MIDOLUM-732501 format. One record per residue (C-alpha): residue number from 1; chain; x, y, z negated. Coordinates in Angstrom, 2 decimals. Each point is the difference from the previous one (the first is absolute). Layout:
N
[atom NUM, A, [X, Y, Z]] ...
***
This chain:
106
[atom 1, A, [0.00, 0.00, 0.00]] [atom 2, A, [2.80, 2.44, -0.85]] [atom 3, A, [1.74, -0.70, 3.30]] [atom 4, A, [-3.21, 0.82, 1.92]] [atom 5, A, [-0.22, 3.38, -1.71]] [atom 6, A, [3.68, 0.64, 0.77]] [atom 7, A, [-0.46, -0.91, 3.67]] [atom 8, A, [-3.05, 2.25, 0.31]] [atom 9, A, [1.94, 2.84, -1.64]] [atom 10, A, [2.96, -0.45, 2.33]] [atom 11, A, [-2.28, -0.09, 3.06]] [atom 12, A, [-1.82, 3.15, -1.14]] [atom 13, A, [3.29, 1.82, -0.60]] [atom 14, A, [1.32, -1.11, 3.39]] [atom 15, A, [-3.17, 1.13, 1.78]] [atom 16, A, [0.18, 3.38, -1.73]] [atom 17, A, [3.65, 0.39, 1.00]] [atom 18, A, [-0.71, -0.92, 3.63]] [atom 19, A, [-2.92, 2.45, 0.17]] [atom 20, A, [2.13, 2.79, -1.46]] [atom 21, A, [2.90, -0.64, 2.35]] [atom 22, A, [-2.37, -0.15, 2.96]] [atom 23, A, [-1.42, 3.42, -0.90]] [atom 24, A, [3.49, 1.47, -0.31]] [atom 25, A, [0.97, -1.50, 3.36]] [atom 26, A, [-3.11, 1.38, 1.68]] [atom 27, A, [0.71, 3.46, -1.46]] [atom 28, A, [3.57, -0.11, 1.32]] [atom 29, A, [-1.19, -0.97, 3.48]] [atom 30, A, [-2.60, 2.79, -0.04]] [atom 31, A, [2.65, 2.50, -1.08]] [atom 32, A, [2.30, -0.94, 2.87]] [atom 33, A, [-2.82, 0.15, 2.55]] [atom 34, A, [-1.02, 3.42, -1.25]] [atom 35, A, [3.61, 1.22, 0.16]] [atom 36, A, [0.19, -1.24, 3.59]] [atom 37, A, [-3.20, 1.85, 0.84]] [atom 38, A, [1.41, 3.21, -1.49]] [atom 39, A, [3.26, -0.43, 1.94]] [atom 40, A, [-1.83, -0.58, 3.29]] [atom 41, A, [-2.34, 2.93, -0.56]] [atom 42, A, [2.88, 2.35, -0.85]] [atom 43, A, [2.00, -1.09, 3.05]] [atom 44, A, [-2.99, 0.47, 2.30]] [atom 45, A, [-0.64, 3.46, -1.41]] [atom 46, A, [3.67, 0.94, 0.35]] [atom 47, A, [0.00, -1.17, 3.62]] [atom 48, A, [-2.99, 2.24, 0.64]] [atom 49, A, [1.62, 3.00, -1.70]] [atom 50, A, [3.16, -0.33, 2.09]] [atom 51, A, [-2.02, -0.33, 3.21]] [atom 52, A, [0.74, -3.66, 0.70]] [atom 53, A, [-3.71, -0.83, -0.29]] [atom 54, A, [-3.10, 2.02, 0.77]] [atom 55, A, [-2.66, 1.02, -2.51]] [atom 56, A, [-0.23, 1.35, -3.52]] [atom 57, A, [2.62, -1.43, -2.40]] [atom 58, A, [-2.33, -0.65, -2.94]] [atom 59, A, [-2.66, -1.51, 2.28]] [atom 60, A, [2.58, -2.42, 1.40]] [atom 61, A, [1.06, -0.88, -3.54]] [atom 62, A, [-3.62, -0.64, -0.98]] [atom 63, A, [-0.55, -2.22, 3.05]] [atom 64, A, [3.03, -2.13, -0.82]] [atom 65, A, [-0.87, -0.21, -3.69]] [atom 66, A, [-3.52, -1.11, 0.86]] [atom 67, A, [1.33, -2.95, 2.02]] [atom 68, A, [1.67, -1.20, -3.20]] [atom 69, A, [-3.14, 0.50, -2.08]] [atom 70, A, [1.22, 3.17, -1.71]] [atom 71, A, [-0.99, 3.64, 0.13]] [atom 72, A, [2.16, 3.12, 0.01]] [atom 73, A, [-0.25, 1.89, -3.29]] [atom 74, A, [2.57, 2.67, 0.87]] [atom 75, A, [1.88, 1.04, 3.11]] [atom 76, A, [2.58, 2.78, -0.41]] [atom 77, A, [1.98, 1.43, 2.89]] [atom 78, A, [3.17, 1.99, -0.64]] [atom 79, A, [1.65, 0.79, 3.30]] [atom 80, A, [0.71, -3.37, 1.60]] [atom 81, A, [-0.26, -1.87, -3.31]] [atom 82, A, [-3.30, -1.69, -0.80]] [atom 83, A, [-0.95, -1.45, -3.39]] [atom 84, A, [-3.02, -2.30, -0.03]] [atom 85, A, [-1.76, -1.54, -3.00]] [atom 86, A, [-2.38, -2.88, 0.68]] [atom 87, A, [-2.45, -1.65, -2.38]] [atom 88, A, [-1.78, -3.34, -0.08]] [atom 89, A, [-1.92, -2.08, -2.52]] [atom 90, A, [1.43, -3.08, -1.71]] [atom 91, A, [-2.89, -1.55, -1.83]] [atom 92, A, [-1.31, 2.73, -2.29]] [atom 93, A, [3.22, 2.03, 0.17]] [atom 94, A, [0.79, 2.86, 2.39]] [atom 95, A, [3.59, -0.30, 1.23]] [atom 96, A, [2.12, 2.41, 1.98]] [atom 97, A, [3.30, 0.17, 1.84]] [atom 98, A, [1.93, 2.96, 1.36]] [atom 99, A, [2.42, 0.14, 2.94]] [atom 100, A, [2.05, 2.75, 1.59]] [atom 101, A, [1.16, 0.09, 3.63]] [atom 102, A, [1.91, 2.47, 2.09]] [atom 103, A, [3.53, 0.92, 0.95]] [atom 104, A, [2.70, -0.44, -2.61]] [atom 105, A, [0.73, 2.99, -2.23]] [atom 106, A, [2.83, 2.29, 0.90]] 
***
């Protein structure tokens, strides 16, 4: 009887550990995808600012962010440098990522 209780306890602890690690892994994947969306949006906006692509820089950023399931929260243009912040939901949490694109300083 005592060994049955021990086995059930070990299985419950293992299941809890696996569920926790799965949630952490999913959050890490979401974070990387959101960072990629921010990078792509910032690069597209910077290409538009420099004249390599047609259109409005922040609109291009929003289009690219939308393809990744994110939305643009902020789009700042300073000369040829564009800083884009994108947001997306992860479960009940709102997450964001920021990226900067443009020519190197100096």
